[in-house]
N, CA, C and O atoms as a GROMACS GRO file, in nm:
protein
  532
    1MET      N    1  10.191  10.799  11.326
    1MET     CA    2  10.112  10.695  11.385
    1MET      C    3  10.164  10.562  11.339
    1MET      O    4  10.231  10.553  11.236
    2MET      N    5  10.135  10.458  11.414
    2MET     CA    6  10.174  10.324  11.373
    2MET      C    7  10.052  10.233  11.376
    2MET      O    8   9.962  10.248  11.458
    3VAL      N    9  10.054  10.137  11.284
    3VAL     CA   10   9.946  10.040  11.274
    3VAL      C   11  10.010   9.902  11.291
    3VAL      O   12  10.100   9.864  11.217
    4ILE      N   13   9.961   9.829  11.391
    4ILE     CA   14  10.013   9.696  11.420
    4ILE      C   15   9.900   9.596  11.400
    4ILE      O   16   9.804   9.594  11.477
    5SER      N   17   9.911   9.515  11.297
    5SER     CA   18   9.810   9.413  11.268
    5SER      C   19   9.874   9.278  11.294
    5SER      O   20   9.976   9.242  11.235
    6ARG      N   21   9.812   9.201  11.385
    6ARG     CA   22   9.866   9.070  11.421
    6ARG      C   23   9.782   8.959  11.359
    6ARG      O   24   9.661   8.974  11.340
    7PHE      N   25   9.848   8.850  11.328
    7PHE     CA   26   9.784   8.738  11.258
    7PHE      C   27   9.825   8.606  11.323
    7PHE      O   28   9.938   8.591  11.369
    8THR      N   29   9.733   8.513  11.326
    8THR     CA   30   9.765   8.376  11.364
    8THR      C   31   9.777   8.296  11.235
    8THR      O   32   9.682   8.284  11.158
    9VAL      N   33   9.898   8.242  11.211
    9VAL     CA   34   9.928   8.172  11.087
    9VAL      C   35   9.987   8.035  11.122
    9VAL      O   36  10.089   8.028  11.190
   10PRO      N   37   9.924   7.927  11.078
   10PRO     CA   38   9.983   7.795  11.104
   10PRO      C   39  10.124   7.788  11.046
   10PRO      O   40  10.151   7.849  10.942
   11GLU      N   41  10.213   7.715  11.111
   11GLU     CA   42  10.353   7.709  11.066
   11GLU      C   43  10.364   7.666  10.920
   11GLU      O   44  10.450   7.716  10.847
   12ASP      N   45  10.279   7.574  10.877
   12ASP     CA   46  10.287   7.529  10.738
   12ASP      C   47  10.227   7.631  10.640
   12ASP      O   48  10.232   7.610  10.518
   13GLY      N   49  10.170   7.741  10.692
   13GLY     CA   50  10.114   7.845  10.606
   13GLY      C   51  10.201   7.970  10.600
   13GLY      O   52  10.160   8.071  10.544
   14ALA      N   53  10.322   7.963  10.657
   14ALA     CA   54  10.408   8.082  10.664
   14ALA      C   55  10.444   8.136  10.527
   14ALA      O   56  10.435   8.257  10.505
   15GLU      N   57  10.483   8.052  10.435
   15GLU     CA   58  10.521   8.100  10.301
   15GLU      C   59  10.403   8.161  10.227
   15GLU      O   60  10.418   8.263  10.160
   16ALA      N   61  10.286   8.099  10.239
   16ALA     CA   62  10.167   8.154  10.174
   16ALA      C   63  10.131   8.289  10.236
   16ALA      O   64  10.090   8.381  10.164
   17PHE      N   65  10.147   8.302  10.368
   17PHE     CA   66  10.120   8.430  10.433
   17PHE      C   67  10.216   8.536  10.380
   17PHE      O   68  10.173   8.647  10.346
   18LEU      N   69  10.345   8.505  10.373
   18LEU     CA   70  10.443   8.600  10.321
   18LEU      C   71  10.416   8.637  10.176
   18LEU      O   72  10.436   8.751  10.136
   19ASP      N   73  10.369   8.541  10.098
   19ASP     CA   74  10.335   8.569   9.958
   19ASP      C   75  10.222   8.671   9.946
   19ASP      O   76  10.211   8.740   9.845
   20ARG      N   77  10.139   8.682  10.048
   20ARG     CA   78  10.031   8.781  10.050
   20ARG      C   79  10.072   8.908  10.125
   20ARG      O   80  10.029   9.017  10.088
   21ALA      N   81  10.154   8.894  10.228
   21ALA     CA   82  10.192   9.009  10.310
   21ALA      C   83  10.288   9.103  10.238
   21ALA      O   84  10.280   9.224  10.253
   22ARG      N   85  10.380   9.047  10.159
   22ARG     CA   86  10.476   9.133  10.088
   22ARG      C   87  10.407   9.230   9.992
   22ARG      O   88  10.437   9.350   9.996
   23PRO      N   89  10.314   9.184   9.906
   23PRO     CA   90  10.244   9.279   9.819
   23PRO      C   91  10.157   9.378   9.897
   23PRO      O   92  10.139   9.492   9.854
   24ALA      N   93  10.103   9.334  10.010
   24ALA     CA   94  10.023   9.425  10.093
   24ALA      C   95  10.111   9.538  10.146
   24ALA      O   96  10.073   9.655  10.142
   25LEU      N   97  10.229   9.503  10.194
   25LEU     CA   98  10.322   9.604  10.245
   25LEU      C   99  10.369   9.696  10.132
   25LEU      O  100  10.383   9.817  10.152
   26ALA      N  101  10.392   9.639  10.015
   26ALA     CA  102  10.433   9.720   9.899
   26ALA      C  103  10.322   9.817   9.858
   26ALA      O  104  10.350   9.930   9.818
   27ALA      N  105  10.197   9.773   9.868
   27ALA     CA  106  10.084   9.861   9.834
   27ALA      C  107  10.078   9.980   9.930
   27ALA      O  108  10.056  10.093   9.888
   28PHE      N  109  10.098   9.954  10.059
   28PHE     CA  110  10.103  10.063  10.155
   28PHE      C  111  10.221  10.155  10.127
   28PHE      O  112  10.208  10.277  10.133
   29ALA      N  113  10.337  10.096  10.095
   29ALA     CA  114  10.459  10.174  10.073
   29ALA      C  115  10.444  10.274   9.958
   29ALA      O  116  10.513  10.376   9.956
   30ALA      N  117  10.357  10.245   9.864
   30ALA     CA  118  10.336  10.334   9.750
   30ALA      C  119  10.246  10.454   9.784
   30ALA      O  120  10.226  10.542   9.701
   31CYS      N  121  10.192  10.456   9.906
   31CYS     CA  122  10.097  10.561   9.944
   31CYS      C  123  10.168  10.680  10.008
   31CYS      O  124  10.269  10.666  10.077
   32GLN      N  125  10.113  10.798   9.981
   32GLN     CA  126  10.166  10.921  10.039
   32GLN      C  127  10.150  10.916  10.192
   32GLN      O  128  10.044  10.878  10.243
   33GLY      N  129  10.255  10.955  10.263
   33GLY     CA  130  10.251  10.957  10.408
   33GLY      C  131  10.303  10.831  10.474
   33GLY      O  132  10.317  10.826  10.596
   34TYR      N  133  10.331  10.728  10.394
   34TYR     CA  134  10.389  10.604  10.447
   34TYR      C  135  10.534  10.632  10.484
   34TYR      O  136  10.607  10.692  10.406
   35LEU      N  137  10.576  10.589  10.602
   35LEU     CA  138  10.713  10.610  10.645
   35LEU      C  139  10.797  10.483  10.638
   35LEU      O  140  10.907  10.483  10.582
   36ARG      N  141  10.744  10.374  10.693
   36ARG     CA  142  10.817  10.247  10.690
   36ARG      C  143  10.723  10.136  10.733
   36ARG      O  144  10.617  10.160  10.790
   37GLY      N  145  10.765  10.013  10.704
   37GLY     CA  146  10.683   9.899  10.743
   37GLY      C  147  10.767   9.774  10.756
   37GLY      O  148  10.874   9.762  10.696
   38THR      N  149  10.719   9.681  10.835
   38THR     CA  150  10.788   9.554  10.856
   38THR      C  151  10.687   9.441  10.867
   38THR      O  152  10.571   9.460  10.903
   39ILE      N  153  10.736   9.323  10.835
   39ILE     CA  154  10.662   9.200  10.857
   39ILE      C  155  10.746   9.119  10.953
   39ILE      O  156  10.865   9.099  10.929
   40GLY      N  157  10.687   9.071  11.060
   40GLY     CA  158  10.764   8.995  11.158
   40GLY      C  159  10.687   8.878  11.215
   40GLY      O  160  10.565   8.870  11.206
   41ARG      N  161  10.764   8.789  11.275
   41ARG     CA  162  10.705   8.671  11.340
   41ARG      C  163  10.753   8.668  11.484
   41ARG      O  164  10.869   8.700  11.511
   42ALA      N  165  10.668   8.631  11.576
   42ALA     CA  166  10.702   8.625  11.718
   42ALA      C  167  10.813   8.522  11.741
   42ALA      O  168  10.806   8.410  11.690
   43ALA      N  169  10.913   8.561  11.817
   43ALA     CA  170  11.026   8.471  11.846
   43ALA      C  171  10.982   8.352  11.931
   43ALA      O  172  11.038   8.243  11.919
   44ASP      N  173  10.882   8.372  12.016
   44ASP     CA  174  10.839   8.265  12.106
   44ASP      C  175  10.716   8.188  12.058
   44ASP      O  176  10.678   8.088  12.118
   45ASP      N  177  10.656   8.234  11.949
   45ASP     CA  178  10.537   8.168  11.895
   45ASP      C  179  10.539   8.181  11.743
   45ASP      O  180  10.494   8.282  11.689
   46PRO      N  181  10.590   8.079  11.673
   46PRO     CA  182  10.604   8.090  11.528
   46PRO      C  183  10.472   8.103  11.452
   46PRO      O  184  10.473   8.127  11.331
   47ALA      N  185  10.360   8.088  11.520
   47ALA     CA  186  10.230   8.103  11.454
   47ALA      C  187  10.178   8.247  11.465
   47ALA      O  188  10.075   8.279  11.405
   48LEU      N  189  10.247   8.334  11.540
   48LEU     CA  190  10.202   8.471  11.558
   48LEU      C  191  10.287   8.565  11.473
   48LEU      O  192  10.408   8.574  11.491
   49TRP      N  193  10.222   8.634  11.380
   49TRP     CA  194  10.288   8.726  11.287
   49TRP      C  195  10.233   8.867  11.307
   49TRP      O  196  10.125   8.886  11.362
   50ALA      N  197  10.309   8.966  11.261
   50ALA     CA  198  10.264   9.104  11.266
   50ALA      C  199  10.310   9.179  11.142
   50ALA      O  200  10.419   9.155  11.090
   51ILE      N  201  10.225   9.268  11.097
   51ILE     CA  202  10.263   9.367  10.996
   51ILE      C  203  10.253   9.501  11.067
   51ILE      O  204  10.147   9.538  11.117
   52VAL      N  205  10.364   9.574  11.070
   52VAL     CA  206  10.370   9.704  11.138
   52VAL      C  207  10.402   9.810  11.033
   52VAL      O  208  10.501   9.799  10.961
   53THR      N  209  10.318   9.911  11.026
   53THR     CA  210  10.345  10.024  10.935
   53THR      C  211  10.347  10.152  11.017
   53THR      O  212  10.278  10.164  11.119
   54GLU      N  213  10.427  10.247  10.971
   54GLU     CA  214  10.433  10.378  11.034
   54GLU      C  215  10.395  10.483  10.931
   54GLU      O  216  10.432  10.473  10.814
   55TRP      N  217  10.321  10.583  10.977
   55TRP     CA  218  10.261  10.683  10.890
   55TRP      C  219  10.287  10.823  10.941
   55TRP      O  220  10.310  10.843  11.061
   56ALA      N  221  10.283  10.920  10.852
   56ALA     CA  222  10.300  11.060  10.889
   56ALA      C  223  10.187  11.108  10.980
   56ALA      O  224  10.205  11.204  11.055
   57GLY      N  225  10.074  11.044  10.973
   57GLY     CA  226   9.960  11.078  11.058
   57GLY      C  227   9.842  10.988  11.028
   57GLY      O  228   9.844  10.910  10.933
   58VAL      N  229   9.741  10.999  11.110
   58VAL     CA  230   9.624  10.914  11.093
   58VAL      C  231   9.556  10.938  10.958
   58VAL      O  232   9.504  10.844  10.898
   59GLY      N  233   9.557  11.062  10.911
   59GLY     CA  234   9.496  11.092  10.782
   59GLY      C  235   9.565  11.020  10.668
   59GLY      O  236   9.499  10.972  10.576
   60ALA      N  237   9.697  11.012  10.673
   60ALA     CA  238   9.773  10.942  10.568
   60ALA      C  239   9.734  10.794  10.565
   60ALA      O  240   9.713  10.738  10.458
   61PHE      N  241   9.723  10.732  10.682
   61PHE     CA  242   9.683  10.591  10.686
   61PHE      C  243   9.542  10.574  10.633
   61PHE      O  244   9.516  10.485  10.551
   62ARG      N  245   9.452  10.657  10.678
   62ARG     CA  246   9.312  10.643  10.633
   62ARG      C  247   9.300  10.665  10.483
   62ARG      O  248   9.225  10.593  10.416
   63ARG      N  249   9.374  10.763  10.429
   63ARG     CA  250   9.370  10.785  10.283
   63ARG      C  251   9.428  10.666  10.208
   63ARG      O  252   9.384  10.635  10.098
   64SER      N  253   9.527  10.599  10.267
   64SER     CA  254   9.587  10.483  10.199
   64SER      C  255   9.484  10.373  10.176
   64SER      O  256   9.496  10.296  10.081
   65LEU      N  257   9.384  10.364  10.263
   65LEU     CA  258   9.283  10.260  10.250
   65LEU      C  259   9.196  10.279  10.127
   65LEU      O  260   9.123  10.188  10.088
   66SER      N  261   9.203  10.398  10.065
   66SER     CA  262   9.128  10.424   9.942
   66SER      C  263   9.205  10.384   9.817
   66SER      O  264   9.148  10.380   9.708
   67SER      N  265   9.333  10.355   9.832
   67SER     CA  266   9.416  10.317   9.718
   67SER      C  267   9.367  10.184   9.658
   67SER      O  268   9.336  10.090   9.732
   68PHE      N  269   9.362  10.178   9.526
   68PHE     CA  270   9.320  10.055   9.460
   68PHE      C  271   9.408   9.937   9.500
   68PHE      O  272   9.357   9.830   9.534
   69ASP      N  273   9.541   9.956   9.498
   69ASP     CA  274   9.632   9.846   9.532
   69ASP      C  275   9.617   9.801   9.677
   69ASP      O  276   9.630   9.683   9.707
   70VAL      N  277   9.591   9.896   9.766
   70VAL     CA  278   9.568   9.859   9.907
   70VAL      C  279   9.439   9.780   9.919
   70VAL      O  280   9.432   9.682   9.993
   71LYS      N  281   9.336   9.822   9.846
   71LYS     CA  282   9.209   9.747   9.850
   71LYS      C  283   9.227   9.605   9.798
   71LYS      O  284   9.164   9.512   9.848
   72VAL      N  285   9.312   9.588   9.696
   72VAL     CA  286   9.331   9.457   9.635
   72VAL      C  287   9.424   9.369   9.719
   72VAL      O  288   9.395   9.251   9.741
   73HIS      N  289   9.536   9.425   9.765
   73HIS     CA  290   9.639   9.344   9.830
   73HIS      C  291   9.637   9.346   9.982
   73HIS      O  292   9.663   9.244  10.045
   74ALA      N  293   9.608   9.460  10.042
   74ALA     CA  294   9.617   9.471  10.187
   74ALA      C  295   9.485   9.448  10.259
   74ALA      O  296   9.482   9.378  10.360
   75ALA      N  297   9.378   9.505  10.210
   75ALA     CA  298   9.250   9.496  10.281
   75ALA      C  299   9.205   9.352  10.306
   75ALA      O  300   9.162   9.322  10.418
   76PRO      N  301   9.212   9.262  10.207
   76PRO     CA  302   9.170   9.125  10.235
   76PRO      C  303   9.258   9.058  10.343
   76PRO      O  304   9.208   8.979  10.424
   77LEU      N  305   9.386   9.090  10.343
   77LEU     CA  306   9.476   9.034  10.444
   77LEU      C  307   9.445   9.092  10.581
   77LEU      O  308   9.438   9.018  10.680
   78LEU      N  309   9.427   9.223  10.589
   78LEU     CA  310   9.398   9.287  10.717
   78LEU      C  311   9.266   9.238  10.776
   78LEU      O  312   9.249   9.235  10.897
   79ALA      N  313   9.173   9.199  10.690
   79ALA     CA  314   9.045   9.145  10.738
   79ALA      C  315   9.064   9.014  10.814
   79ALA      O  316   8.977   8.974  10.890
   80GLU      N  317   9.176   8.949  10.794
   80GLU     CA  318   9.206   8.823  10.862
   80GLU      C  319   9.288   8.843  10.990
   80GLU      O  320   9.322   8.746  11.057
   81SER      N  321   9.320   8.968  11.022
   81SER     CA  322   9.403   8.994  11.140
   81SER      C  323   9.322   8.969  11.267
   81SER      O  324   9.200   8.962  11.265
   82ILE      N  325   9.395   8.956  11.378
   82ILE     CA  326   9.332   8.938  11.508
   82ILE      C  327   9.248   9.063  11.537
   82ILE      O  328   9.294   9.175  11.518
   83ASN      N  329   9.126   9.042  11.584
   83ASN     CA  330   9.033   9.153  11.610
   83ASN      C  331   9.072   9.224  11.740
   83ASN      O  332   9.032   9.184  11.849
   84GLU      N  333   9.152   9.328  11.725
   84GLU     CA  334   9.197   9.408  11.838
   84GLU      C  335   9.236   9.546  11.786
   84GLU      O  336   9.258   9.562  11.666
   85PRO      N  337   9.244   9.646  11.873
   85PRO     CA  338   9.288   9.778  11.825
   85PRO      C  339   9.422   9.767  11.755
   85PRO      O  340   9.512   9.697  11.803
   86ALA      N  341   9.437   9.836  11.643
   86ALA     CA  342   9.560   9.824  11.564
   86ALA      C  343   9.630   9.957  11.540
   86ALA      O  344   9.750   9.958  11.513
   87ALA      N  345   9.559  10.068  11.548
   87ALA     CA  346   9.618  10.199  11.519
   87ALA      C  347   9.658  10.267  11.649
   87ALA      O  348   9.579  10.276  11.743
   88PHE      N  349   9.781  10.314  11.654
   88PHE     CA  350   9.835  10.378  11.775
   88PHE      C  351   9.900  10.510  11.739
   88PHE      O  352   9.972  10.520  11.639
   89GLU      N  353   9.874  10.612  11.819
   89GLU     CA  354   9.944  10.738  11.800
   89GLU      C  355  10.078  10.727  11.872
   89GLU      O  356  10.087  10.668  11.979
   90VAL      N  357  10.181  10.783  11.812
   90VAL     CA  358  10.315  10.778  11.870
   90VAL      C  359  10.328  10.892  11.969
   90VAL      O  360  10.310  11.009  11.934
   91ILE      N  361  10.358  10.859  12.093
   91ILE     CA  362  10.374  10.958  12.198
   91ILE      C  363  10.522  10.987  12.222
   91ILE      O  364  10.560  11.100  12.250
   92ALA      N  365  10.607  10.884  12.210
   92ALA     CA  366  10.751  10.901  12.228
   92ALA      C  367  10.822  10.801  12.139
   92ALA      O  368  10.771  10.693  12.113
   93ALA      N  369  10.941  10.839  12.092
   93ALA     CA  370  11.022  10.751  12.008
   93ALA      C  371  11.168  10.777  12.040
   93ALA      O  372  11.205  10.885  12.086
   94SER      N  373  11.252  10.676  12.016
   94SER     CA  374  11.395  10.694  12.036
   94SER      C  375  11.468  10.659  11.908
   94SER      O  376  11.411  10.600  11.816
   95GLY      N  377  11.596  10.694  11.903
   95GLY     CA  378  11.676  10.667  11.784
   95GLY      C  379  11.695  10.794  11.704
   95GLY      O  380  11.675  10.905  11.755
   96THR      N  381  11.734  10.777  11.580
   96THR     CA  382  11.757  10.892  11.493
   96THR      C  383  11.628  10.973  11.479
   96THR      O  384  11.523  10.918  11.448
   97GLY      N  385  11.638  11.100  11.503
   97GLY     CA  386  11.519  11.186  11.492
   97GLY      C  387  11.420  11.160  11.603
   97GLY      O  388  11.299  11.167  11.579
   98SER      N  389  11.466  11.129  11.724
   98SER     CA  390  11.377  11.100  11.836
   98SER      C  391  11.274  11.210  11.853
   98SER      O  392  11.302  11.328  11.830
   99ALA      N  393  11.157  11.170  11.892
   99ALA     CA  394  11.049  11.267  11.908
   99ALA      C  395  10.964  11.231  12.028
   99ALA      O  396  10.954  11.115  12.067
  100ALA      N  397  10.904  11.331  12.082
  100ALA     CA  398  10.805  11.313  12.188
  100ALA      C  399  10.695  11.415  12.163
  100ALA      O  400  10.723  11.529  12.126
  101SER      N  401  10.572  11.374  12.184
  101SER     CA  402  10.462  11.468  12.165
  101SER      C  403  10.347  11.432  12.256
  101SER      O  404  10.336  11.319  12.304
  102ALA      N  405  10.264  11.529  12.279
  102ALA     CA  406  10.143  11.506  12.357
  102ALA      C  407  10.043  11.432  12.269
  102ALA      O  408  10.054  11.433  12.146
  103SER      N  409   9.949  11.370  12.331
  103SER     CA  410   9.846  11.299  12.258
  103SER      C  411   9.767  11.395  12.170
  103SER      O  412   9.740  11.509  12.209
  104GLY      N  413   9.732  11.349  12.051
  104GLY     CA  414   9.650  11.429  11.960
  104GLY      C  415   9.502  11.398  11.973
  104GLY      O  416   9.421  11.454  11.900
  105ARG      N  417   9.467  11.309  12.067
  105ARG     CA  418   9.326  11.273  12.085
  105ARG      C  419   9.248  11.389  12.143
  105ARG      O  420   9.299  11.465  12.226
  106ALA      N  421   9.126  11.403  12.100
  106ALA     CA  422   9.039  11.507  12.153
  106ALA      C  423   9.008  11.478  12.300
  106ALA      O  424   9.007  11.363  12.342
  107ALA      N  425   8.985  11.583  12.376
  107ALA     CA  426   8.957  11.569  12.519
  107ALA      C  427   8.834  11.481  12.544
  107ALA      O  428   8.828  11.413  12.646
  108ASP      N  429   8.737  11.482  12.453
  108ASP     CA  430   8.615  11.404  12.472
  108ASP      C  431   8.616  11.274  12.391
  108ASP      O  432   8.510  11.216  12.366
  109ALA      N  433   8.733  11.228  12.350
  109ALA     CA  434   8.742  11.108  12.265
  109ALA      C  435   8.681  10.985  12.331
  109ALA      O  436   8.631  10.896  12.262
  110GLY      N  437   8.684  10.978  12.462
  110GLY     CA  438   8.628  10.863  12.532
  110GLY      C  439   8.477  10.867  12.545
  110GLY      O  440   8.414  10.765  12.574
  111GLN      N  441   8.416  10.985  12.524
  111GLN     CA  442   8.272  10.999  12.542
  111GLN      C  443   8.198  11.021  12.410
  111GLN      O  444   8.079  10.989  12.401
  112THR      N  445   8.264  11.075  12.311
  112THR     CA  446   8.199  11.110  12.186
  112THR      C  447   8.237  11.012  12.078
  112THR      O  448   8.355  10.980  12.060
  113ARG      N  449   8.138  10.962  12.006
  113ARG     CA  450   8.164  10.868  11.899
  113ARG      C  451   8.168  10.940  11.765
  113ARG      O  452   8.127  11.056  11.755
  114ILE      N  453   8.216  10.872  11.663
  114ILE     CA  454   8.226  10.930  11.530
  114ILE      C  455   8.090  10.982  11.486
  114ILE      O  456   7.990  10.911  11.495
  115GLY      N  457   8.087  11.106  11.439
  115GLY     CA  458   7.964  11.167  11.389
  115GLY      C  459   7.887  11.247  11.492
  115GLY      O  460   7.807  11.333  11.456
  116GLU      N  461   7.910  11.220  11.620
  116GLU     CA  462   7.832  11.289  11.722
  116GLU      C  463   7.868  11.437  11.734
  116GLU      O  464   7.782  11.519  11.765
  117ALA      N  465   7.994  11.470  11.710
  117ALA     CA  466   8.035  11.610  11.725
  117ALA      C  467   7.981  11.696  11.612
  117ALA      O  468   7.982  11.819  11.623
  118ALA      N  469   7.933  11.636  11.505
  118ALA     CA  470   7.887  11.711  11.389
  118ALA      C  471   7.738  11.741  11.392
  118ALA      O  472   7.685  11.805  11.301
  119THR      N  473   7.670  11.698  11.495
  119THR     CA  474   7.526  11.718  11.500
  119THR      C  475   7.483  11.751  11.643
  119THR      O  476   7.543  11.701  11.738
  120PRO      N  477   7.382  11.835  11.660
  120PRO     CA  478   7.338  11.868  11.795
  120PRO      C  479   7.262  11.753  11.861
  120PRO      O  480   7.250  11.750  11.983
  121TYR      N  481   7.211  11.658  11.782
  121TYR     CA  482   7.134  11.548  11.836
  121TYR      C  483   7.180  11.418  11.770
  121TYR      O  484   7.159  11.399  11.651
  122ALA      N  485   7.240  11.331  11.846
  122ALA     CA  486   7.287  11.203  11.794
  122ALA      C  487   7.240  11.093  11.888
  122ALA      O  488   7.306  11.065  11.989
  123PRO      N  489   7.127  11.030  11.857
  123PRO     CA  490   7.075  10.926  11.947
  123PRO      C  491   7.170  10.808  11.960
  123PRO      O  492   7.233  10.767  11.863
  124ARG      N  493   7.179  10.755  12.080
  124ARG     CA  494   7.262  10.636  12.105
  124ARG      C  495   7.176  10.510  12.107
  124ARG      O  496   7.228  10.400  12.118
  125SER      N  497   7.047  10.525  12.097
  125SER     CA  498   6.960  10.411  12.099
  125SER      C  499   6.854  10.428  11.990
  125SER      O  500   6.814  10.541  11.959
  126LEU      N  501   6.810  10.320  11.934
  126LEU     CA  502   6.702  10.325  11.835
  126LEU      C  503   6.565  10.310  11.900
  126LEU      O  504   6.463  10.314  11.832
  127ASP      N  505   6.565  10.293  12.032
  127ASP     CA  506   6.440  10.279  12.105
  127ASP      C  507   6.380  10.418  12.129
  127ASP      O  508   6.436  10.496  12.205
  128PRO      N  509   6.264  10.450  12.065
  128PRO     CA  510   6.204  10.584  12.080
  128PRO      C  511   6.166  10.615  12.224
  128PRO      O  512   6.159  10.733  12.261
  129ALA      N  513   6.142  10.515  12.307
  129ALA     CA  514   6.104  10.538  12.446
  129ALA      C  515   6.220  10.597  12.527
  129ALA      O  516   6.200  10.652  12.635
  130ALA      N  517   6.341  10.585  12.474
  130ALA     CA  518   6.459  10.635  12.547
  130ALA      C  519   6.473  10.787  12.532
  130ALA      O  520   6.560  10.846  12.596
  131TYR      N  521   6.391  10.850  12.450
  131TYR     CA  522   6.403  10.994  12.424
  131TYR      C  523   6.271  11.066  12.452
  131TYR      O  524   6.163  11.010  12.431
  132ASP      N  525   6.281  11.190  12.499
  132ASP     CA  526   6.160  11.268  12.521
  132ASP      C  527   6.130  11.358  12.402
  132ASP      O  528   6.049  11.449  12.414
  133GLY      N  529   6.193  11.335  12.289
  133GLY     CA  530   6.153  11.406  12.170
  133GLY      C  531   6.249  11.503  12.122
  133GLY      O  532   6.226  11.569  12.022
   0.00000   0.00000   0.00000
């Protein structure tokens, strides 16, 4: 899987951003399941930055978020990222070790939310009038 976190950084804040992004990337790199990562800036917009990490799987990325160093160095930085989906499953890749795979998403991923599959009754509303009991 890959995680793409984008940031809006004023041009005069580039060095300060890098001073925070490098330790964040290093914290991720120390985690099991980390494959590679990069820090980049948009060629056409010097205020748009990205941190891209690749992981052995979604579980590896999620477990990395429990690491003390990730909590200290990466989590505060990621909290400042642009609010948009950031985690992507890799469906196809090219280059050395090219791979292609089917989606690992569950068939009901668009209809079922986290926790709903684990219980026979998961209300979507807190309004008691919406349920017959």
